[in-house]
N, C-alpha and C positions, 0 to 999 in steps of 0.2 A: 504494499499500500504506500509505503514511502517513497519507492522508486518510482510508481506510477504519480504520486503527488508532485514530484520533483521535474519529470517531465510535460505534467501538466502545467506546472508553475513556469516551465521554461517556454512552453508553447503557448499558452493563454493567459499567464500572468499570476500574481500570488493570490488575488482573489478567488479565482478558480481552484487554486492548489489548496487555499484553506476551506474552500466548501468542499471539495474532494473530501479532505482529512475530517471535516466533520459529518459529513454523511458517513464516512466509515466508522468512526466513532461511534456514531448513536447506533449503528447498524449492529457493531459489535456489542454494545451494551445492552441493545434488546435481546440478542442471543443468549448473553452472561445472565441476564436477570431470570430469564426462561428457564436456564440451566439449573440455575440455583434453586429457584421456586418449584420445578420439577423434581428435583432431587428430595427437598423438602416435604413436599405433598406427597411424595411415594411412601416414604417413611410413616407419615402421619395416617395414610389412606390404609397403610397396611395394618398400623395399630388398629384403626377402627373397626377393621375388617376381623380382625382378630380378636377384638371384643364381642363381634358378635352382631355388629350392628351396620347392615348393609347402606342403610339410608345414610347415616352418618359417614361411610366411606365413601360414598357417591358424590356428597355434598363437597367433601373434603376433596376430592379429585376435580372436580367441577371449579372450586376456588381456586386451586393451584393453576389448572388452565388458564382462567381468567386473568391470573397474574399477567402470562404471557403477552395476551390480547390486548390489555392495556398500556403493558410497558410499549408494545408496538405501534398503537395508534397513538399515545402519548409522545413519546419520544418523535415519531413523525410530525405531528403537529407542532410540535416545540420546534423543530428543526427547521422545517419550512417557515414556520410562523416567524421566526426571529430574522431568518434571511430576507422573507419579504420585507418586513417592519424596517429593517436596516436598510435595504437597497431598492424601496420602492421608488423612492422621489429619483433615484439615477435614472441613465438611459435605459431603453427597452433593451440593447445590447447586452449590458452589464448584466440586469437581472435575469434574463434569459442565460446567459454563461454562467453565473451562481448557482441557480436552479439547478442547469443540467449537470454542473459537477456534483452538484451534492448528491443526486441520483446515481451518478455513475459512481462515486463513493460507496452508496449503500449498496449498490448491485455487486461491486467487485469483493467486498465482505462477503455476502452471500453466497458468492461463487465459491468462495475459498472455504468456508465454514460448511457448504453442503458436501463439496468435493473431498475436503480433509477430512471431514466426520465419517462419510461412506467409506474411504480407501479403509480408515483406521478401523472401522467396524468390520469390515469384509475379512482383513487380515488377520484382525483377532477370534473373529468367528471361525474362520477356515483353521486356524491354528490350534486353537481350542478344540474344535471338533476332530482333528487328526490325533492330536496327544491326547485328548481325553477318552473319546470314544474307540478311536482304531487301535491306539496303543496301550492305553491301562483299562480300556474295557469301564469307563466311567459314563454313567448317562449323561445326556445332555444337559446342559444349564446345570451341573451339579456343583455345589458351591467348594467341593475339594479340588475342583480345577481351577487355577488361577487364572488361566484364559477366560475363564468365564467373567471375570471381574472387567479384565480390558475389553472383553466383547461388551458387556453393560455401559462401561463408559464410552466407548465408541458408537452405542446407539444413542447415549445420551447427547452426543454432540452433534452426530449427524441427524437425529430425528426431532431434536428439541433445538439444539443452539442453530444449526443450521434451516431448519424449516422456520423459525423464528428470523432469522436474519433474511431469509427468502421471502417470506410474507411482509416483512417491512420494506424491502426492496420493490416487492410490486405494488403496494399500497403508495410508495414514494413516487413511484413510477407513473402510476395513475394519476396522481395529484399533479405532478409536474407535467403532464401532457396536458390536462386540462388547463393549467397556467398558461401553458406555451401557445395553446389556441386563443386563450382569452388576450395574451398579449400581442399577438400577430392579426387578431381581426381589427377590421377596421371598425370604428364606432360609428353607430346609428343614430 
């Protein structure tokens, strides 16, 4: 991200590079908040289910998922809102460049979180399956197999952080697309 920000800064200027980094940092933060919330919610959901309350387990799981949704929507609105308020009175080309750079920053982190988490998950899953099931004759997802922990960590990174950053990127891209149409349309 830093290398791409430097290239954007060289080609489009410091404002574009700063917007790119802001979009990347907020995308990373959305994925991180979702990953932390999912980890805590999984523990609390398991405990609620262990105590025999399906209703409490379901509500805990839903509340944990809502944290991710609110983080994505809130961080996207804050990031784009701040950029719009700061650059609203500037030229349309500056506002457009800043908004598009922000969206590209969000998109780049989503790409790396999704691919990185997916590769890590698949490598750990295959490794734990070969070592556990084939060599040691241990059932799949057995806690005695240390590769299962790596598999679960990879699932969390790919499915929660990667998906959260991906949703964040999609939301930001849709909003920026609507803003770009509004900026370039002629007044009636």
